[in-house]
C-alpha positions, 0 to 999 in steps of 0.5 A: 476483528481477530488477528492471527499473527505471523512472521515471514522472513526473506533472508535477514528481513522479518515480516510482520503478518496477520491472518484476518480471517475467511479461511477457505475463501480465495486468498487475498493479501493486503498491501498498505501504503507508504511507511504505515502499518497494516493496522490502517486497513479499515475493519469494515472493508476487511469484513466486506471482503471476507463476506465476499468469499475471500481469505484475507491477510495483510502484512507490513512491508520492510521499513514499515510497522512490526517488520525490519527497519533499516534505521542505520542506512542514511536517508533523506526525505521521501521527495529527495529520495526519488533523485537517488542522492544516496545509495538505495538501502535495498531494491524494489525487487527485494520488496517484491520478494517480501510479498512472496515470503509472506505467501510462503509464511501463510502457505499460499501457493497463489493469491490475489493482491490488493495494494493502495498507494505504495502498496499498489506499486509493490503489488504490480511488481510482485506480479511482474516478478513472480506471476506464478505466485499472483492470481490477480492484481488490484492496485489502487491510488498508485503510480505505474511500477515501471517508472523510475526516480524523478519521472514519478513526479509527473504523476505526484501533485508536488505541492501537496506532497511537500505540504505533507512533508512540512507537517509538524506535531509535538513529540509523544503519543498525543502528537503520534495520534495528531500526526496520523489524524492530519494525514488521513484528513489531508488525503481523505475523499472530499465527496464523502464525510471524513470518519474521524472515529474509524481513522482514530481507531486505526492510528491508535491501534498501530501505536497500541501495538507498540509500533512507532508511528509510521506517518512520522518516520520520513526517513523509512519512507525515503528508503521505500521510495528510493528502492529501484526497479530493474525488472519488466515493464508493465506491458509484459504483466499478464496477471488479470489487473484491476486499476482503481483511482480516486478522481479527486485524489489530492496526491497522485493524479488519476493519469497514473491509474489510466497509464497503468491500465493503458499499459497492462493488457486487458486491465480494467480501470475504474475511476471513483468520483469523489474519492481521494487517496483513501478508502471511504466507506461509501466506495466499499461495495464497488471496491469489493464488487470489482475485486470479486469480478476479477476472480476466475 
């Protein structure tokens, strides 16, 4: 896949982005999940989106990948950060503004947003804060954008999350690869084969780009999860919205997706049998078809 790099700026924050191809199509910006980089998007899914008529780009949110990290800000772990035991390093509004900064760098006046997990949360909030910049929102495996702090735990399978935070791998590149593969295997879809070759490719290209393993940076993840939202409620979202959720998601309960869809006027909810907290190849045709159907 050809990647054309961009750097966006939101004040002092630099955001690493890639144009992935499809110029002339409908602008579609991809938002990746907690802590990890844009290199985790499956190439085959991106190619399918381009073939469906989208011009696709992706970026690293703050505290992830090649974007600005806030390493000097104290942080605990992603679970305790939900209880706000420390002052947040930034707000959820800042993260939404980062998305718009990337659109500006790409010279996109308006775009479709597709976010997975934490990226789906940011996509919802971007559409609430900047509806004039967003054509449609697709939120996959995410929690509702207007819940705060520990309330998110009603949608999170806490024992599974605790198990993820206890994963340990040796230092060095081999340990980084093992940590990435362990995470992708843990959140994979029980109804479909785990594609270890593709998973390894995505983990290794993040490292090959000179980036630290986002899977292992729990402090950055904690800063992201502690970012507080002060903006509108989901019921105020008027952007066409698609909510996708895996029926067998081991991390986020499908009730989270159903709550998003019930809160947003005219939202469409699609629950995917056999699917976990990931995007296996077998569901790509459904995902692409559903996103394409929302384009007006």
